[in-house]
N, C-alpha and C positions, 0 to 999 in steps of 0.2 A: 162487411169489412174483411179484407184479405190480410191474414197474419202469416208472415214468413218465419219459419223456424230454421235457423242456421246452426248446423252441427259440425264443427271441425272434428276430423277423425285421423288418428295415426295409430295404426296397428290395433284396431278395435274389433277384429273379426269375432272375438269371443263374446262380445256384448251387443253387437249391432242388431241382431234379430230380436233379442230380448227387449232391447230399447224400443225398437219399432213396434213390437206387440203392445208394450205398455203405453207408448204414445198413441197408438191407434185406438186402444181401448178408451183413452181419455177423449180423444178427438171425436169419437163416435157420438158423444152426447154434447159436444161443444156447440154453442149457437153460431159461431163465426166460421168463415171459410179459412182453411189453412193450406199452406204448402210447406213441405219439408225439404230443405236444401242441405244435403250432406257435402262436405268438402274433404276429400281424401288428400291428406298432406303427404303424398309420396310414401304411402305405407308399403312395407316389404312383406306383409303377410297377405291373406286373402280378403282384406277389407274391400278392395275394388270389386272383386267378384260378388261379394255379398251385396254391395250397393247396386250393381247391375241387376241382380235378381230382385231386389226390393223395388227398383224403378219399374221393372216389368210387371210386378204384381200390384203396385199401388200407383195410381195416376197422380197422387199428390206428391210423390217423391221425385226429386231431381237430384243430380249429383254433379260435382266438378272434381276432377282428379288432377292434381298438380304434378309437374314433371319430375319432381324430387321433393324431399322434405325441406321446405322453406321455413318451417316453424309455425307455431300457432298464430302469431300475429299476422303473418301473411295469409294463413288459411281463413282467419276471421275477416280480413279485408276482402278476400275473394268472395266470401259468402255475402258480405254486405253489398258488394257491387252487383252480385247476381240475384239478390233478393228483389222480388217484385211487389211485395206486400205494402199495405198502408202503414204497417208497423212491423218491426223485425225483433225477434227474440233470439238471443244468443244462449246456447246451452251446450253442455258436454254430453257425450254419448255414454258415459260410465254410470249414469243414473244417480250420481251425486247431486244432480240438479233434477229434482222430482218433476215429472211432466204434469202432475196434478196441480201445480202452482200456476200453470199457464192461464187458467180462467181468472184467477185473482189478479194477475199482472194486467190482463186485458181490461178488467173492470176498473182498475186504478188508472189505466191509460185513458179510459173514457171520461174520467173525472177531470181531464185536462193536463195530465202529466206527460211530458215528452220522454222522460226516462223513469222507468220503474226498476228499482234495484232490489235484488234479493240478497239479504245479508244472513249468512249462515252462523249459527252458534258454533262454538268450538268444543261442544260435548263430544267426547270420544277421542279427541286429540291428546297426545302425550303432554305432560306438564312442561317438559323442556321446549317442545315446539310451540305451545301456547304462549309461554313467557317470551320466547325469542321473537315470535310474530308481533306481539304487543309492543315490545321494546322497539322493534324495527319501525312499525307504523308511527310510534310516538316520536322517534328520532327523525325519520325522513320527512315527516310533515313539517318539521322546523325548517327544512331546506327547500321544499317544493313551493311553487307559487299557487298550486291547487291542492286541496285537501283530499286525501285518499282514506276512506273509512275502513277500519279493520273489519275483516269478514266479508267485505263486498268484493266479489270477483267479476268474472265475465258473464255470469248469469243475470241477464237484465233484458228489459224491453226498451226499444228505441222507437220513437215516432219516425215517420218518413223524413221529416226535416232534420231530426237529430242524426239519423243514419246517413243522410246525404252530407251533413256537415262533417261527420267523421271520415267519410270516403274522400271528401275534398281535401283533407290534410294529406299531402303527398310525401311527407318525410320518410326516409328509409329506415331510420332507427325508431320503430314504433313501440310505444308502451301504452297499450289501449286503456288501461285503467286511468292513466293520466289524461289521455285524449278525451275519454268520456266525461271526465270532470272539467276539462278545459273548455269544451264547447258551451257549457252552461245549459240553459233551458230549464224550465220547471221540472223538478224531480222529486221522487218520494222513495222511501225505503221501508221494507217490511222484513221481519226476521222469520227464518224457518229453521227447523231442527236439522242438525248436521246429519247427512246420510252417508253410509259407507259405500265404497265401490263394490259392486256385486260380482263383477267378472273382470279378468285381466289384471294387469299391474300398472301402477302409476308410471308415467313417463318422466316425472320430475325427480331427479336426483339432487344431492346436496349441492354439487357444483352448478347445476342448472338454476337452482333457487338463488344461489349467491349471485350469479350473473344477472338474473332477472331483477334481483333487488338493487344491484348497482346501476343497472339500466334505468330503473325507476327514479333513482336519485339524480342521475346525470341528465336525463332527457328533458327536464322541464325548467331548468334554471341554471344560472352560473354561480350560485351561492357557494358551492364547494371551492371554486377559485377564489372567491372573496374570503372564505374561511382560511385558505392556505396563505393569503396575504396577511390576514390578521395574525395567524400563527407565526409567520415569519417576523412581523414587526414586534410581536411579544418576545420572541427569542432574542432579537437584536437588543431590545430594551433590557432583558435579563442579562445579556452578556455585558452591556455597558455598566449596569449596576454591580455585577460581579467583579468587573475590572476595577471599578472605584473602590469596592470593598478590599480587594487585594492591595491596591495602592495605599490605602489607609493602614492596613496591617503592616506593610513594609515600613511605613514611616514611624509607626508606633513601636513595633517589636523587632524591626530589622528583617533581613532575609530569612525566611523559614525554609524548612526542608521541602524540596519540590513535591508537589501533589500529583504524583503519577496516576493514582487511581482516579482522582477527580478529573484530570485532563483526559484520560482514556474514556471515561464515562461520557464526558461532554462531547468529545469527538464522535463517539459511536451514536449518541442520541441525535446530534445534529445531522449526521450522515443519513440516519433513518428518516428524519424529517424531510431532508432534501429529496430522498427517493420517493416519499409519499407525495410531495408537491409535484415532482416530475410526472408521477403516475397520474395524478389528477389532470394535469395539463394534457398528458398523452391521451387520456380518455376523450377529452373534448376534441383534440386534433384528429383522433381516429374517427370520430363521428362526422367531422367536417369532411374527411377523406371519403367516407361512404356517401355522404349527401351530394357532393359535387359530381360524382360519377353518374348519378341519376339513372341507375339501373332499374329495370322493372322489379316489382316486389315478388313476382312469381311468373312461371310459365304454366300454361295449361297443357295437359297431355290428352285429356279426354273429357267429354261431358255426356250427360244423359241423352242429348240429341246429336252428339258428334258434330257440334258446330265448329266452324273454322275461325270464329272470332269471339272475343269476350270483352265487354267494355272496360277500358282502362288498363288493360294488361297486354303484354306481348304474348302471343300464342303460337305454338308450334304449328306450322302448316307445310304441306308438301311444296317442293320447289316449283317455280313456274317452268313450263315447257320451253325448250330452246326455240328461238324464232326460226322459221323456215327460210331457206335460202331463196333469194329472188333472182330469177334469171332474166 
């Protein structure tokens, strides 16, 4: 059985050779046949040069290089499209996904599972990050149509039919964690100890994590729109009850001193609610805007074989020669 290992990379020159040595050490004793497909997501350092060198030294190594940084979602899609294996493993190059777990994932796949999910513990994470992450997953799973398990990331094995199912989903705004859960198929999960990043720095800042989290909520259902409707109806009901209470007070006690503070608070609060509702609607409209343009998810700049085409994507190629004049 051929196992494809897809490794998205962005500015990972500091860790790639160490990752390859550790992976090669594990694969040397593995019973299955492996190929390693690196996807350079428009790195600005020497990542591409390192990948060229690895491909020359190791016949199992292939690489795709995107024309710019399209994001990890596009890089994973490119890797899934380019993987030729009977099963595909997605993992990061920073060694937070230990290569030693590959054998366990393949063994579980042989038991009939189409998806084998590696769930990391949160040992070593800060208390604030752990609490925030757990609250996020608990909250957003109330809005999603599919359940996302806390601690389960992109480190997973997909059978051929599961990988093909993910590739067949052509939406522009991709949230792979949700897509993996949405396609279904038999799956199993195992837990592994959280590993630290051995080289380089994380590419995920606070703003990136927030955007990623919002995308996860919006991408799979319209429940936030329904929640905005419920909130609006609740505020209308509250306003009606408040108006009735004011009317009763006027009839019983007469006209009282105008409630400037109450009025100002109510106007400010309602304005904030309106802005939130408009923002929620805007998020969905923005996604419709991107979807209807039907742009390719990425462009390829270079591959290990310098091919001129890649299935399912638009690829940069030299212009066709001008036709010769006919006399």
